[in-house]
N, C-alpha and C positions, 0 to 999 in steps of 0.2 A: 723874100718875104715868102715864097710857097712853101720852102723846107720850114719855116718858122710855123706858118697854118698847118703844116701837116703835121708837125711835133705837137702842137698843141690840141690838134686834135686827138690823138693819139692819148696825151696825158688826160683829155678828158673821157675818153672811153675808158681808160683803165679806172680812173676814179668812179664812173658810174659802176662798174663791173666791182669794185670793193664794197660798194655801198650795199648794191645788191647781195653782196655774199655774206657782209656782216651778220644780220640776224641770224641766218641759219648757222653761222659760226658760234654764236652766242647760244643759241638754241643747242647746239651740239655738245657746248662744254659741259661737264659733268658738274653739278651743284656743290659747293664746298659746304661742311657743317656750318660755317658762319651764314652763308647764302640762306641755308634750309633753316635757321633759325630766325633771320631778320623775315624770311616771307611768312613763317608761323607767326611772328608777331605782328605784321602788317593784317594776317587775316583775323587775328582776336580783335584788335582795334576797330577793323570794320565791322565784326559782329558785335562790338559792345557800345551801348547806349554813351558814347563822351559828346561833350559840349561842343558844337558846331561853331564854325567860324563865324564871326559877327554878334554872337550873345554878349549881353552886357553882362556886368560882373552881378547887377542885381539879378539878372534872370537865370545865371549859372547857380548863386546862391539859393535862388528860390526853388531850383529843381533839384539840386545834388547837396544842398545843405551847407553848413560851413566847414570851411576845408580844415584840415586837420593844422595846416601850417599856412601864412601869407609871408611869403619872403619881402623883404624891402624891395621898392621898386628901384630898377637899375636905368641908366641911362637918361634923357632928358636933356643933356647937355646942347644940343642943337636939334636942329630940324631934320637932319639926317639921322640923328640917334633917336627915336621918341622913347618914353617913357616903357618899360616893359615890366609888367608884374606878373608873377609865379605864384600860383595857388596850388597848393599839393592835396591831393586826397588821399585814401589808401591805396588803390589800384590805380589810379591815374594822375596826371601835371596838366594843369591847363594854363596856358601863356596869354597875357593880354596885352596889347598894345594900346597905349594908356587906359580905356576902363571897358575894350571891346577883345572876344577871342579872337587870337591867329591862329591857336594849335592847341590840340591837347593830346596828349599820347601817355600811353600805358606806364606804369611803373617799373622798372626793369629789377629783376633780382639780383642782378650783377653788383648792385650796389652803387654804380656812378650815378643814380638820381636820389640816395636817401639822405647824404649829408651836404648839401650844395656849399654851407657853410665851411667846411674844412677846404674847398677849394680857392677860397677868399686870401 
C-alpha cells in the first residue's frame, strides 16, 4: 500500500507541475496567422455596438432597424432544441433563442456567413 500511495503522490506532483507550466508554454508559442485573425475579429466585436444577450427581437429591431434578412427558424422539435432564429444585418448577425438574443457576431468576408441557404 505504501508503494501505491507514493506513486500517487508522484503522479499528483507531476500533474500539478504540468498545469503550472501550461500557460507559459501557450504564451511562448508564436501566434499563427489564423490566431491573429481571430484575435483581431474578437477585438473588433468588442469595440462594436452589437446586440447584447437577453435583448428581445423588438428591442433589437428598434435599435438597429429591420434586418436585411430573417432566416426561417430552426429547431423547436424538443425542449433540448429550442427555436433558433437568425437575423442578418450588413455587418453582423444576431442569433435568438426563441425571441431573445443569445449571440451577435460580425459577418465575415470569408463567405461562410453570406449564404446559409447554400448549406441546407
